[in-house]
N, C-alpha and C positions, 0 to 999 in steps of 0.2 A: 481278221483275228484281231481284239481289240481288248479295252484293258482300264479297268480306273484305277486313277496314280496320283493320288493325293485327290485336288478334284476339281480329277479335268480328264476328259478319255485321252486314252492314244492308240493307236492302230499297231501295228505289226510294218516297215513299210519299206521305203527310203535306207533308214538309218538315218539321217540328221535330224543336229540337235540335241544339248549333249544330255539328254536320257541313254546307262548305258540298255548297254544289251543284256538278255534273256532268253534262257536255255526257248520259255514258252512261244516267244517270236523265234524259232529255227534260230536261234542269233545273231537275229537283226533288229537293232535298235525301234525307239520307239517314238514315235512321232502321231501328232496330236493330230487330229482328221478336217475338227471346226469348221461342219457345214452341220450345222442346225440337228447337232448332235444333244440327245432329251438327256439328261442330268437332275434325281430327283426327278423324273415328269415333265419334265419343261427344258423343250427347244434351249440352251444361255448363246450358244457363237456362227459369231461367221467369219465364212474366209475373207480374210480378205486376203484372195491369192499372190496380187502382184507383189505384194512385201513380204511374201513366204510364213505370215505368220500371225496370228488372231485380232481380231481385231478390241479395239476397249471399249471394256461393256459397263449400264453401268446401275448398280440398285439399287433402290429405296426401298430402304427399311421403316417401318412403325411401331416401334419399340413401346409395352404396352403390358400393366400387369396379370395379372388369370385371374377370374374369378374364387377360383379355390383356393387359394395360395397371393394375400397384397404384398409380400410378401417377391411371387419369384413375379417375371421379368416373358413373357412371350413375341417374339416375333413375324409377324409379316410384310412379309420384302413384292417384289416383282420388279421387272430391269421394262417396259411396256405400259404400266397402268389395265394389261388386264387380264394377263394371266396373273398370279399368289396363288402364296406358299408361305403354311404357318412353319416355325423351325420357334426350336426354342434353347439353336445356345448360336453364340457366333459361328463355329464348326461349321454346323450345317448349311453355310448360306453355297454352294456353289460359284464363287467369286477365284480371281488369279491371275498371279501374275502382270498387272498393269489397270486390272480394270477398280471405279472405283464403287464404294457403300458408302450413300449416304440415309443420314437418317436421323428425327425429330429428337431423339434423346439417347444417354451414354449412362447408364449404368450402374454404379459403380463394380454391382454383382455379377457383370460382364468385360471386365480389363483383359481379363486373362485370353479371353472369348476376342478380344477386340487385338490383344497383340500378335497370337499366334495369326490372325488374318498382317498382320501389319509387317509378318516375318517372314509372313507367305509373298507378300510381294504383295500386295490389294491396299490404294487409298481410301483411309478413315474418316470422315469427316462428322460430325454431328453441325443440328440446330441451331447457328448459338441466342437465338431468342422466340422462341417458341409463339409470342407472342404473335411473331412470320403471318405462323403457320394456322393458326387463328385466322388471322384478317386475311388471304392468302383461299383456305377454307369460304370464307363467304364473301367476299367480288364474284368465285367463278358455281357458286352455290353449290356445297361439295355439299354427302352429308357425312354426320358426326362420326364417322367410324375408324376401321383403319386401312380401310380400301380410300374413302375418301381425301386420310390422311397423308396418307399415301403417291395419290391424287396432285395433289394440293402440294406437295413440297418437290410433284416436278416439275413443277413448274416455277420454287424459287428459285430467282438466279444465285449461282452455283457460290460468288463472293458474301454471300449470306449465312454459308456453313463453316465452320472448323475444321482447317487437315489438322489428327493429330501426329503423336508421336510416341513412342513410344514412351520414354525417356515423361511426355508433357504428361501419358493414362499413368503410369509411375508415382511423378509427385503426385496429382494428381487425389490420388489412393491412397498416397498420406496421408495430404493435412488435410480428405477427409471425413477418415479415423483418426484424428492427434483433436481438431474441430469434439466427433464426439463424447471421446472421453473428455471435456474439454468442459464439456453438458453437462458430465457423466459429475466430475469433481465440482462445478454449481450449481451443485444440485443435495450433494452431497452435505457440503459446504452449508450449501441453507436449510438442511435438517438437523445440522447439528447443529447450530448456534438456539433449534431451538426444543434441546435436548438438556438434560439432566446431562450432573457430573457423569456420576456412575454410569449412561445410554450413552456419551460420549468418547469414556471409555474403548469402549466394542464395538463404535465407530473405527474408529478414529485409525485402523488397521485398513482399511477398509481404503480413504483413503490416502492414507500413506502409499501404496500402492498402487492407485492411478498417478498419482506426481510422481509415481517410479516409472513407468508407463513414460509419459507423456516424458519426462525428462532424456529416457531415453530413445525413443524415437524423434524428437527434434535434434540432437546428434547423430543418429543417423540419417537424418534429410539434409 
């Protein structure tokens, strides 16, 4: 009997591992079969029989904006550069503890999804400089699309990727939010200078509100 637990597939059997028993398993513990198990339509695991555990797997992902909505991102990922799958969130990537996820960029909108993977035990990386991706794609004469970018990512050395932590991602999101407020504040100030006295009185509350948000965010960082 097999069962999907988190992003991994386990089978009833010897009761080895840290997973609890289950009535559906006849009181026996869950054990991950690990051998060419198709999750989401793809075989993503190989059995490391000598150590009794799954071998680490590397996922490579291209993160791109959708054509329908420029504010929305999708991910195309692969483990071998041959089979590809499209997902809308990090939680849909079937990576497990000890696996690594390499991507070209990590949009702030996907911060929570990346943190979820980190807590699951997945190592998350993104490319330090996107120019490296363009250079590798040209050198390998790959097409400028998601599949070409993934194959280019697979050819870039790991040292050119930044490994992220939960603290780093949370702080980065706060910094980006602060910069956004700062930009809006500056735009309002520029408009404020060109207004009449009566119009300035109308805009003052908006400027004051943004300034309070900036101060509060600085205190909490």
